[in-house]
Steps between C-alpha positions, in 0.01 A plus 500: 500500500482764772140579408403133530671474841325814629165374373547166673598672824190716487275199445656328800484810723139595419322226700744548788423872517125435477526260792625785718222739399245556779183303435175691493225374730129514435319593824129486426168401647414174329338280763334186364127505441316309772763574765393609847722705733459624856659839573554679830568873527615669822577860602640642824486874577680680785496881540595751770394864531806718432350847503173679562384860472167656585342837419190644665326767291817535295728556801741265672318342787638589845372161615654272238534166676807278504391183322660162449316275258561172317296319236537138393310279261502148361330363191474144369298363211501151351331418170487194277504568126390245241600587144208367300609652169817679399539791261815660364712567810201525734199295608193507278283343771608482865316354797611653833403379845561747782618256765577742783550874548585686817630843590583649839587859588624619840608835640637623829518862611610694803409869518651741754316833518625736770598211724175311451583166338245293312561163338299342222509165324304381201482160331278410206467181298348483154327215320350463154169358380696365203670242720398152388351632174605408147514763225541444127713746300436495124700706252278722284694566180266776381523697826865414565434403861400214727139448600448360850200283581381237745503172303194364680320835475464509879673806644468874554609693192643780717769261621637472147563872459868597508637144489820451298578182308881525493642334811772332290755789519533476122501881470856489640640292215717626211365544150694237307815302572765635737859419588654518846550863597232636267280776644149619415273773628163413651185706526441585870151356454666158465575507873129517585481122450746476791396792721128443459465137381160411360365856506214589733454186708211657696682483833254643752614593855335302774415641843813682613656509843547878521571744777384861465561649158704801621375749243539269208862403567417131507319522168530230240730635230381246244675196359671377182182528294487872585873573479602338172268632231525585130689817600798299626816658354877464515778283362523120498801317351544124455820303435540135396745368760543158339384146564513322835371183662263511797516276805220287354696443178316744272710692247384858509583834344580769758375851432619784726270802519571842649232766537426851627129573469248744644131578507271776628155404625195704602347319799253774595181301443640196683593715798158666506328162506724382782435809709124458451527151650744600778376490859631837622441645850241783526768757592662447159217702345431494127787395274510535122771364273595758237776298337735207549789439261763229504834485320682170497851418379653153470861423417640150499594185317345167407607161373276300270586134436337364185465133403609526137423140403138511621437870440380635837626689806680291760523765774539870566656705782480877558663734751429872499520820703179698529436870561142589581373859520150588627338846489164542677286815513206496741242746627393473866212674677507451876406706808394793285827515309576422136847380408680379191768244579769395254710195582804377308651164587810336357561127545783278382568129517500189288264306276610149410325226306529152355326268257524123485356269236426142595538182298234389253167421662 
C-alpha cells in the first residue's frame, strides 16, 4: 500500500516540479526570407592626452613642451539589408544598400614651449563612394566565404575589397539553447561586427580644416578599420539576462556582454604617406618616419536585445573605456643638423556605440 501511495505522489509531483524548471530559450538568427531591415550604427570617441615623453638622439629633450591635447570622433552608418535567400543560420544571398555613411574626427592642442604658446585645431570629415550603392553578398559554399558584387555590374571592384557581410550581430549569439543566467565565451573577433561594422567602408577624408601640423602631433592615428584587425585579442563573456518587453511591445532576449580586449597596430606606412602630403614650413627641414606603433585597449560592457520570435537583433548599446598608446620615431634634418626624435603619447577616454534595427521595409 505504501509503495502505491509513494508512486502516486511521485506522479502528481513530477509535472509540478517540471513547471518550476527554468525554460531554455533559443536565441538564433532566423529572419524570414524576403524581409528587409534598415540598420543604423553609431560610435562616439573622446580621448585626452594623459602623458607624453620625448627623446632627442636617445636623450631626454631639454625642450620637451607642455602639451594639452584632445581627440574626438563620431561615426554613423545606415544600411538597408534585403534577405533574398536564407541559409542555415545566415543569409545565402543578401542585398545591401549603403544609405548613408559619415565620419568626423576633431582634435585640439595647446603647446607651451619655454613660455611660447601655440594652439592648433583640426577637423576632418570623411565620406564614402559606396554611399547610395547596392552590393550583393552571395555565400560561396566551396570557399566558405561571401562573395561581394555589384548586382547591376556597374561599380568599381576596388570598393568591394574588405567589405563584411555580417551586420546582424549574430556572432554574439550562444551556440544552442540557454537558460537565464547561462554564460558563454565569445571570440574577440565577434566584436568586430560592432566596433567596425561592415568592414572597410572606404571612408575617405575630405579637405580638412587644419592648423599647422606641429611636428606630426596632429597626425591622423587611423580609425576603426585600422584599430580592430584579425590580431584583436582578449576576453569577451556573454550572459543571458532573461526576457523583457521593449517600449514598442517586442519581446526580446537580453544578452549582457563584458569585454577586455587589445590590439597592436603598425601604422608606419600610413604615417609616411601622411607626412608626404603634409604642408610643412621650410624651416622644418626634411622629416622621415622610421616607425609608428599603436596599442589600443578597450574595456567595457554591452547589452544586446534580440527579437526571439522573428530572429533578428532589436538593438545594441556599448559603453567602454579606451587606452590609446602611440610611439613615433622620426628622423629630422634641418639647419645642418640630424636628429632622431622619439615620441610616446598616452591617451585615455571613452568609446561608446549603438545599433538600432528598424521595422520591416
